N, C-alpha and C positions, 0 to 999 in steps of 0.2 A: 528588624534592625534597619535604621536608616543607612543609606550609603554614605561613605566617608566624605565625598565632596559636598553632599547636601548638608551634612553635619558641619563641615568646615565653613560653609557659607552662613549657616545659621549662627555659628559661634562668632564669626566675624562681625555680625550685626550687634553683638553684645560686648565686644572686646573693649570698647572705650569705656562703657559703664563699669565693667569688671575691673579695669585698670584704675578707675577713679576710686572704687571701693577699696581695692588693695592698697593704693597710695595712702588713703586716709588711715587705714589700719596699720600700715607698716612704716610710713614716713620715709620710705626708701624707694626710689624709682626702679632700681635694679631688682630689689626684692619683690616689688609689685609685679614686674614683668615675669619673674619666676613663678609667682603665685598664679598668674593668669595662664602661663604655660602648663602648670600642673593641673589646672582646671580643664584645659583642653585634653590633656592625656587621660584624665578620669572620664571625660565625656566620650572620648574615642573608644574606651573599652567598656562602656556601659550601654545596656539596652534602654534607650529613652523613648521607645515607642509609646509607652503609657504616660509620659510626662506631658501634661497639658500646658504648663507655663515654663518654657525652657529658660527664660530670663531669670525667673525666681529660683529655679533649680540651680543654675550656674552661680547666682549670687550666694546661695547657701553653700555651695561647694567652695567658692573662693573664701567665704567667711570661715569655714572649717580649716582650710589650708592656712589662712593668715593666723588663725588662733594657734594652730600647731607651731607656726614659725615664731610667734611671739613667745610661746611657752618655752621654746628652746633657747631663746636669748637669755642673757643674764637675769637670773631670778630677782624679782623685786618684792616678792611676797604680795600681800593684799593691800599694803599701805601705799599711799601716793608718795613717790620719791622723785627727786630731780632726775630729769633725763641726763644721760651721759654724753650724748652727742646731738647736734642739731639735725633735724630731718633734712633730706635732700630738698633744696629749693627748686621751684619750677620758674625758669626765667623766660620772660616774653618782652616784646617791644611795646612801648607806649603808643607807637604810631602805626604799627602793622599788626592787625589781629591774627592770631593763630587758632583756627577752629579746634584743632586737636587739644591744645593746651587750655583753651577756654572751657572745653568740655571736662577736662581733668580737674579744673578749678571752678566748676560751676557754682559752688557755694562760697567762693572767695576764701578758701581755706588758708589763712595766713600762717606764717611759720610759728607765731606765738601760740596759735591754737594747736598746731601739730606737736609743739613741745609739751603742752598740757596733756594731750592725748598720750604722749610717750610716758607720762608719769602715772597713768592709770594702770590698774591690773588688766591683763589681757581680756578677761571676761567683761569688765566695765567698758573697755574701749570698744569691743565688738558690739555690745548691746547699744551703746550710744551712737556709734557710726551707722549701724544698720537701721536703727529706728529713727534717730533724729535727722540723719543726713539722707537716708534712702527709703524712709517710710516703710520699712519691713515691719510687719506686726510681731508683737512679742511671742505669739504662738509659733512663728517660724524661727525666731531667734532662740527660743528656749532649748530645743534639742541640740543646737550647735554648741551652746555653752554647758549643756548637760544640767540644766536647771528647770524649774517650773516657770511658766509665763509670768507669774507674780514676782518671782525672784529676778527674772530677766528685766522686768520693769523697774525693780528696785535698783539693779545695777546701772541701768541707763539713767535713772534719777540721780544717783550718787555722782555719776560722771558729769551730768548736766550741771549739777550744783557747783562742782569744782571748775568747770569751764566758765560758768557765769561769774564766779568769784574772781577768776584770774585773767580773763580776757575781755576787757571792755569792748563795746561795739566799735567798729572802725569809723573813722572820720568819713562823713557821707559824700564829701566833694573831692574827686580825684585831683582836680587842679589845686585845691587847698592843701591836700597831702603833699603834692610835689613842691608847693611853695614852702612848706615847713621843712622838707628835706633840703631844699636849696638854701634856706636860712641856716640850717645845721651845717651845711658844707662851708658857707661863708664864715661862720663862727669857728669851724674847725681849722680852716686855713689861717685864720688870725690867732688861733690858740686862745680865743676869747671865752674865758671861764664864765663870766657873768651872763653873756648871751646864751651860752650852752645851758646854763642853769635856768634861764627864762624859758627855753624851748622844751625842757624836760619835765615830765610829770613827776611829782614828788616821790611816787612809788615806782619810777622807771626801773627796768631791769635790763642789763646788758649781758648777752651771752656770746662768748667768743669760743669758737671751735677750730683749733688748729691741728686737730688730729689726735691729740692726747685727751685727757679728761677735760671736759668743757669748763671754761672759766666763767664764773657768774659774779656780776657786780650789781648791787642793789642800791637804789636811792639816788636822787638827783645830784646831791653834792659829790657822792663817790663816783658817779658816772662822769659828771662834768670835770672831776679831778683827772680824768684821762685826756684832758685838753691837749697836752703835748703829744700824746700818742696819735690823737685825731689829726693834729697839725702835720706831723710827719707823714701820715698816710695821705692826706690831701695834697701835699707837695710832692711826694714820691710817685704817686700813681697817676695814670690817665684814667679819668672818671667817666663812666658811661651811664647815663640815666637808664633805668630799666624798671620793668614790673617784676617784683619778686613775690611769687604766689599771689599775683593779682593786685599787689599794692606797691606804692612808690618805694623804689630801692635803687641800689647802685651795683654795677659790676666794675671792679677796679682792675686795671692791668698795669704791668711793668714790662716795657719792651715787647708789647703785644701779647704777653703771656698772662693768663688769669692770675691775679694776686689775691682777690677776695670778692665775696658777694655779701652785700649788706642789705638786710630787710628791716624796714621800720614799721612799727605799729603805732598808729596815731589816733587819739581820741580827744575831743574838746580842744583842738589846736595845740595839744601837747604830745610829745613823743613818749609812749608808754613802754615800748620795748625796742631794743636794737639787737639784731641777730647777725653775727659776723661769722661767715664760714671762710676759713683760710687754709683748710687742709688741702695741700697741693694735689694729693692723689685723687681726692673726691672732686676737686675743681676740674681736673682734666677729663672726668667722666660726665660732666654736665653738658647739656646741649645749649651752647651760648651763641649759636649761629645767628639767631634773631638780633643779637646785639653787636657781635664782633664780625659777622659776615663769614 
């Protein structure tokens, strides 16, 4: 049995990776921290003297913990359904890198992708995240989801297909993404329906989470029809440019208090998704120090 301090040091070496796995699985920073803590508790009471790959062992443990947590959430069955809430956004500064947050978002996991992951069954989500994002072989994934490796591969394939169908690749140029968000803000301030329509992809989706059931609006005309709402937001709030899950976004405040966080997904110079979190309770729990000081 390893001594506890040795185990603690070894665990700390893997903590950032484990938190990244759990965040992708759960879409909640608080739940991700809980899953990592549970992995530590399981490690502390397990004889790991015969474990050759501690990182792989811990990843498997976190995967099982996350799967249990997903299964205890509201049952979705095996069909893909709409997520009920936006995932927790990770907010960083465009000008000041944050190594911890960069590691958490190493794959540039935009909110749109996390929303799609929320709609998958727990087994599909775990198979996709562990294989496609963290290169775990299906042989290791299979016992976690209590399936054969072939079935685990099929689960990941189903998830991959849905992700590819619903989340176009991001705009390759960060400066270009910010330019489009700035154009959106200008149009919003002016309540300019036609300019908003020009900036929006025909299949754009707007998701607004104020704490109740998430409101979803689809299509360029319907989203541009919110022009008056966008205008009020742009004139009421102090707007702070930020990176929301590694992509151009906004943190909005009223009298220095967080009012909303907006993430944009952009492809081919059009906005494909707008994700607005305005749940006051969740906003107060976000780490906004990189933007608001």
